[in-house]
N, C-alpha and C positions, 0 to 999 in steps of 0.2 A: 129857485132866481132867471129866469127865460133871459137870453143873448144870443143881442139877432148882428147879423154882418153880413153882409151881401157878399166878403169874398167863398162864408163856406153855408151849404145844403141852398144853392139861391135865395141865401135871410130868414129862412129858415129858424125859428124860435125853440133854442131846445135848452132846455135844464140839469149839470150835473147831479145836482137831488133829487134828482126822479131816481138816479140811480147808487147812490153812498154803496148802501149797504150790496149791491147788487155788487162793486167797485171792488170796494175790501174786500166779499168771496173769489169773486172769479179772473178781477183784473193784474192780482200779482203775478203773473205767470214768466217775467222774464232766466232763461237758462245760466246760473254759473257767472258764462262764461260772457253775458251779455255787461253787468258790470263790474269782471276782470280785468278789461277790455279797457273801463276806467282808470283801475288803481295804479294799472301795467303804465300808463302812461306819468303814475304819477303825481295822479289828481282825489281828493276826494277824500284823504289818508290823514294819517294824525300829524297833531300839528297845522292843520289847516279850516279857516271855517271854510264853511260854504253854505249858500243860499240858494233854495232848490224851489225854481220856479213854480209857481203849475202842481204843487207834488200835489193836486187829491188827496191820498188817505196814505201819503205821507210812501210811497213803493219802494222809494227812488232811495231818501234818507233808512232809513228801516234797514230795506240788503242792504243798504253799505254803512250802517252802525260800525261792522265788529270792523272794519278799517281804521277809524279808529285814528275819523274827520270830528269834529263837530260841528250840529246840523240844525239851522234854521231853513221852517219850510212854513211857505205862503204859496193862498190859490183864496180864487173870489167862489167856489163855492161853497156858504159856511157847513150845508151838513156832512160836505167833503171836510172840513178840517173836524169837524168830532168826533170821523172817524178816522184819521189820521190818531188825531190825540188817544183814542180808545185803545190802538193797533200800539201804539206806542208805548200807549203804560206796559198793556199787561204784556208784555216784554222784558218790558228794565228798561230801558232805552227815551232818557233822556233829549228828547231834540224842541226846539220850543215852536210849535207853531202857531201862525197870523192869517184871518180872513181878512183879506188883502189880495185887489188887484196887481196881478206883475205894472201896469204905466201907472198906482196910488202908491208904491213902497217908498218907506219915506228912514236907510235911513245913515249917518251920517258919514263924513267920506274914506275911502277908504275899508271898508268897514268890515267885508268877506278876499279869501283868497281864490275862493271859484263862484263862478256862479252852475245852475243848470238848468236846464232847462229841457223832461223830457215823456214828450209826444205831444206839448203842449206851444212850441214855440210860434208855431205861427195864428193863433190865436195873439198876438201879442199884436202892439201897434206900436214895429217898431220904430219910424220915428221920433216917435217920446220914449222909449227903454232904451236905448241906442244912448244919449246920449246920460240917463239911471241909471245907464247897471259899468257906464266905463265907469264913472261921478264914484262907490260904493266898491268899485275894484282895487285894491292894493296892487302899489309896484311890478309886473310883470304877473297878472293878476289873468286866471283864463276863466270864458265862458264856455261852460260845452254842449253839445246840446244832442240828446238821442233822440232814439225811434225802431220799432218795434212793429211793421208788418206783413201776417199774410199777404202769402205769395197770390189769387183767384186764379191767374190765368196756367201757373205751375201744382195746385193742388184740386181737385176732386172736392171738396169737402167747403169747400172755402169759397170756394165757384163758385155755388149752390149755393151756397150759404148769404151773400151778395146777392143774388137775385134775387133771396123773397128779400131780402132790406127794402131792393129799392120795390119792388108788387108795394112795397107799405110805405115807403119814401123814392118817392121815385128822385125828386133833386137834392138827392143823397151826394158826399162831394166828396166822402169817405173812404171809396172803398178802387177798386184799378190799380188795385201801388204795382208796381215792378220795380226790378230792386236799381235805385243811383242812389248821388251824391243828398241831402238836404241840402236842400233848398236857400240859399241864405240873402234875403233883399239887401241892394244897394248900400239902406242906410245905414247898414253893422259896420260898412268895411269904410267908413266917418270915421271912427273909435278902431274898431277889430284889424287880426290880420288874420287873415288863414292861418292855421302851424299843420295843423294833420288832420284827413277825414279814411273813413273807413267802410266798405258794405258790405255785408262777408253772411247768408247761410245762414240757419237757423232752425232743429226740427225742435217741434214746443210736444208735448207732450197729454192730448186732454183723455178723461171720457165723454162721453155723453152727455153728461148733467152738463159737468165742467165745460164743454164748447161753448153747449145753449144757453151757461151763461155768464160766457164773454160777447157772445153773438147779443142776449139781451141787453151788456150792461154798452152797448156799445149807440154815439151818437143819432144815426138812425132811427135805431128800436125803444131799449129806456129810456132814452132823456127827451123824447123828443113826439110819440108818439098818444096818441090817447087811447086811455081804459080801453076802452072797446076796437082797439085797435091792436095792442098789446099781446088779443084773450086770445083775436087770429093767428096774429103773430104766432102765436106760445103756440096753438096747434097743428099749425102748418112747419115750424121749423123743427119738434117736434116728431111730425109724421117723416117728416123727410129722415129725420137724422133715422130714422127703424132699417136703411139701407146699410148702415159701416157696424159696426162692430162698434162694442162693449166700451175700445179704450183703441187712439188711435194717432195716429203723428201730425198735427197740420205743419207742411213747409212754409216759414217768411226766414224777415232778407232784415234785419236791422242795419246800425248808420251808429254813425255819427261821428263830429269836425267837432275843435277843439279850434277857440277864434282867441290870440292872445290881445290881449288889451296895448293898443298905442300908448 
C-alpha cells in the first residue's frame, strides 16, 4: 500500500509492506531501558488496556507484554500486521491486531487507559486523531509517544549510511537527527496537556548484517526504492561496511513524551 504525504520525503511514495519481513527481523532493536522508561511511569502495566497505534510488526506490545497490560495493536499495513500476528503467536502472546489507519480507528468511548505511538506519530493527521484519541481514552488516560534514532553527526557508521541513503533517495527526510524533545503539534494541545518528556542517549549493538538489514528496513531504502535501485544500494552499503568490524555499536538517542487527557 503506497503512502504519499507532502510532509514526508517531498511526497515520494513509500510502502511499509515491502519491508515487512526485514522490519520484523531487523527493527526489534530497542534496548530494555527504552521499555523500562515507560513502565517506570506506571504506564502499559498490569490492569491497563493499551492501544498501540502504528504498531508495525508489534514491537512495542510484544516487548512490553511482560509488564501485564492488555494490548491491541493497529497499523495501516496488512503486511506489517501479518508479521505482528505471526510473531505474537510464536511467542504465545494474546495481542489483538487490526489493519486500520490511526485516522479510521473506531473504538467505543473510554476504551483504553493508555495509547502508544512508537516511531509513527508524525505520519498521523493530527487534526483528525486528537479528538478521537481523547474520546477513546478513559478519564486521566495517557498518550505515550516514543522515538529512537541514530545520531549521524556523532556516529561515523550512521553518518556514512545516511549519506548513501540520500544518494539513492535525495528527498528522504528521515535523517539528520539531533537529540531534541518530540515535537507535539498544536492540535494535540486542545485535548491533551504535556505531563512528562525525556531525551537520553543509547548505544545500540549491531553486526554488519543486522545494521545492513536495519538500513534496508528504513523508509528511504526498502520501502521506496525500485528493485534496480535496491540492488545497487545493497552492493554499495555492504562495500561501505567492509571498513568496520564485524560487531559494533551505533550511537542513538531516545525520547518519550507523555500527554495527559484533559
